[in-house]
N, C-alpha and C positions, 0 to 999 in steps of 0.2 A: 527843409526836407525832415520828414519824420522817420525816425528810425524804426524797425520791428525787431522787438529783443523777445527772447523767451523769458519767461519767468520760471526761473532754475528753481528757486526755493519752493514754491508750489508744487513741484513735478517731482523732483528728487527728495527733498527733505522728508522725513517721517517723524513726527516725535512719537514717543513711547505710548501717549494717548489716544493715537490713531490706529494701534494695532486692536485686532478683535479680542475681545475679552473671553475667559475661558467659558461662560455662559454661552457666547456668541459662536465658539467652536464647536460647543456640546450641540446645538441646535443645527449647525451645520452637518455635522457628523449623523444626527438623526434622519435630516432629510436626503442624504448621499444615496440611499436606493433611488428615492424618485428622480434625483437629478440624472443618475446612470442611467435609468430606464429613459428618460425624456430623451438623452443624448443617442440613444439606442434608436429611438424612433424616428429622428432628426435623421440620422445618419440612412435609416432604410428609407425615410421620402425622399432623400438627396439621390441616392442609387435609382430609384425609380424615377427621378427627373431626366435621366441623362437618355433614357430609350422607352419606347411602348412598356409599361408595365406587363410582367407577364404571371403566370400562376405562383411561381416562386416569390417574385416581389409581393404580391397582394397577401401571402402568406406571412412574409416577413414582416410587413407593415401593421397585419392584422396581430400577429403574435407581440410586435412591440408596443401596440395600444394597449392590448389585455395586461402585459407588464408594467406599466405606467398605472394603469388602473388599479391593479392589485397592490402596487407601492404606495399610491396614494390613500387607499384604503387603510392599509396596513399602519401607515402614518396618522390616520387619522385617528384610528382605534387607539392607538398608542398614546396620542397625545388628549383625546377625551377621556381616557381613563385615569390618566395622571393629573388632569386638572379637575375631576370631578370630587367633591368634598365626601367623605365617608358620613354613613348613617343617614336614617331618615327623620324628618321631621316629625 
């Protein structure tokens, strides 16, 4: 008979090198507005799933989509400006 066991070390043990680095935490911090806007959009869509979407639901979804697009645009502009080298050739 084979015994089913869990691999506790893989699930519960975290070595210090598995923690996110400061650069990864900074990247998450920069992307947080996009993440939060996406959560708001999903929340609006879930609310509309429970019933027939009315005008308020449609507005909420539309506004949430605009917030996601705005946050993505701002992130893209911020990262594009940071990675472009200065000066003309």
